[in-house]
VOGU-3710 file (C-alpha; in Angstrom, 3 decimals, decimal comma):
1> migkirkiqk> 1,975/11,479/-9,734  -0,180/9,754/-12,300  -0,828/11,697/-15,498  -3,962/11,882/-17,517  -5,282/8,726/-18,990  -6,561/8,105/-22,470  -10,105/7,221/-23,512  -9,389/3,579/-23,899  -7,900/3,525/-20,387  -10,907/5,309/-18,931
11> nglkkwenns> -13,280/2,826/-20,683  -11,252/-0,175/-19,340  -11,296/1,184/-15,807  -14,993/1,912/-15,964  -15,688/-1,634/-17,119  -13,464/-3,014/-14,428  -15,200/-0,991/-11,716  -18,628/-1,961/-13,036  -17,543/-5,579/-12,743  -16,923/-5,230/-8,959
21> kfgilehatg> -13,188/-4,492/-9,624  -12,655/-7,914/-11,033  -11,210/-8,882/-14,395  -8,262/-8,464/-16,652  -7,397/-5,380/-18,519  -6,030/-6,465/-21,910  -4,257/-3,943/-24,118  -1,373/-4,012/-26,593  2,213/-3,426/-25,485  2,806/0,260/-24,839
31> sgktvsalka> -0,843/1,169/-24,541  -0,695/2,211/-20,895  -1,659/-0,823/-18,830  0,685/0,241/-16,039  -0,814/3,746/-15,932  -4,294/2,272/-15,929  -3,316/-0,006/-13,000  -1,833/2,902/-11,066  -5,023/4,900/-11,614  -7,041/1,970/-10,324
41> marhlqdrgn> -4,765/1,733/-7,321  -5,213/5,460/-6,620  -8,939/5,134/-6,596  -8,821/2,048/-4,402  -6,405/3,670/-1,952  -8,712/6,709/-1,689  -11,314/4,301/-0,336  -8,730/3,257/2,230  -8,140/-0,082/0,603  -4,948/-2,104/0,477
51> vfvlvpsrll> -3,256/-3,039/-2,811  -1,275/-6,247/-3,354  0,564/-6,639/-6,699  1,798/-10,079/-7,714  4,346/-10,390/-10,453  6,005/-13,415/-12,162  9,563/-12,194/-12,361  12,384/-10,334/-10,582  12,432/-7,706/-13,278  8,772/-6,981/-12,891
61> lqqwydeisq> 9,116/-6,879/-9,088  11,623/-4,080/-9,427  9,696/-2,267/-12,142  6,461/-2,277/-10,185  8,262/-1,240/-6,981  9,760/1,733/-8,799  6,475/2,702/-10,515  4,455/2,499/-7,309  7,070/4,345/-5,289  7,172/7,125/-7,867
71> afpnlivrri> 3,425/7,425/-8,283  2,715/7,246/-4,508  5,685/8,768/-2,666  3,947/8,785/0,675  2,831/5,171/0,480  4,395/2,325/2,372  5,603/-0,056/-0,326  6,824/-3,534/0,666  8,347/-6,416/-1,290  8,334/-10,098/-0,678
81> gdghketntl> 10,513/-12,347/-2,804  13,846/-12,082/-4,643  15,673/-11,772/-1,299  13,253/-9,231/0,116  11,874/-10,555/3,416  9,450/-7,868/4,497  7,230/-10,548/5,974  5,311/-8,123/8,230  3,573/-6,754/5,172  0,383/-8,766/5,609
91> klmrnpsrkk> 0,147/-7,620/9,237  0,426/-4,006/8,111  -2,402/-4,513/5,617  -4,826/-5,784/8,183  -7,735/-3,540/9,123  -7,986/-3,609/12,933  -11,741/-2,724/12,802  -12,433/-5,810/10,634  -13,521/-8,940/12,537  -11,551/-12,121/11,928
//
């Protein structure tokens, strides 16, 4: 479950959404970037979208896996990299109604 977000987070998400969900949310360490990202994911998932998170390290792979699994306990969370070979992930993300 994702808790309440602060005003700065709401403003950042609003700007991001107004920019066609494109851009970089830049805040200081400890300011709630992860919570903001989880809130953005929740909104996107409500629209039946898929989410793909790329990270640059093993540590962040595990941290994000834990955060997403905790925030969305009913969501299928897959990992690729660091020995995880859940290569069917992209097939699961495909929308069968979408034309190739």
